C-alpha positions in Angstrom: 8.2 -59.5 -47.3 6.5 -59.8 -43.9 8.1 -62.2 -41.5 6.3 -63.8 -38.5 8.4 -65.8 -36.1 6.3 -68.4 -34.3 7.6 -69.8 -31.0 6.3 -72.1 -28.4 7.8 -70.3 -25.4 10.0 -67.2 -24.9 11.9 -67.3 -21.6 15.4 -65.9 -21.6 14.8 -64.2 -25.0 18.3 -65.0 -26.2 17.2 -67.2 -29.1 14.5 -64.8 -30.2 16.9 -61.8 -30.0 19.4 -63.7 -32.2 16.7 -64.5 -34.7 15.4 -61.0 -34.8 18.8 -59.5 -35.2 19.8 -61.9 -37.9 16.5 -61.6 -39.9 16.4 -57.8 -39.6 19.6 -57.7 -41.7 17.5 -59.0 -44.6 15.3 -56.0 -44.4 11.8 -57.5 -44.1 8.9 -55.1 -44.6 7.7 -56.2 -41.2 9.2 -58.6 -38.6 6.9 -59.8 -35.8 6.9 -62.4 -33.0 4.1 -64.7 -32.0 4.5 -66.9 -29.0 2.1 -69.3 -27.3 3.8 -68.7 -23.9 5.9 -66.0 -22.3 8.0 -66.4 -19.2 9.2 -62.9 -18.4 10.7 -63.8 -15.0 13.5 -65.6 -16.9 14.1 -62.8 -19.4 17.8 -61.9 -19.9 17.3 -59.7 -23.0 14.1 -57.8 -24.0 12.3 -58.9 -27.1 9.0 -57.7 -28.5 6.2 -60.2 -28.6 3.5 -58.9 -30.9 1.1 -61.8 -30.5 0.9 -63.7 -27.2 -1.2 -66.5 -25.9 -0.4 -66.6 -22.2 2.1 -65.3 -19.7 3.3 -68.0 -17.3 5.3 -67.8 -14.0 8.8 -69.3 -13.7 7.6 -73.0 -13.5 8.3 -75.9 -15.8 5.3 -76.3 -18.2 4.4 -79.4 -20.3 1.8 -80.4 -22.8 0.6 -79.2 -26.1 4.0 -79.9 -27.7 6.2 -79.0 -24.7 7.9 -82.0 -23.1 9.9 -83.0 -20.1 12.5 -85.7 -21.0 10.4 -86.8 -23.8 7.2 -87.1 -21.7 3.9 -85.2 -21.6 4.4 -83.7 -25.1 1.0 -85.1 -26.3 -1.1 -83.7 -23.5 -4.0 -81.7 -25.0 -3.5 -78.9 -22.3 -0.6 -77.0 -20.8 0.2 -77.8 -17.2 2.8 -77.2 -14.5 5.1 -80.1 -13.9 4.9 -81.1 -10.2 8.0 -80.7 -8.1 10.0 -83.9 -7.9 
């Protein structure tokens, strides 16, 4: 079977690497990653991203499902959280 992992944001890559390693033991025909956002400045392990929406700098982003302490999740755009 083909497997597509869909993620909101890839930053350190640790979770995605774990999932890729785990799922690859099940021998899928194809294993791909799709992420809305990629934050390569925070990467600790490399992971392939086959389908990518946007690359973002190392800032805290909110909106479109991403929240900060339960806030801003329902914004219809992705924005940078201002420094406190």
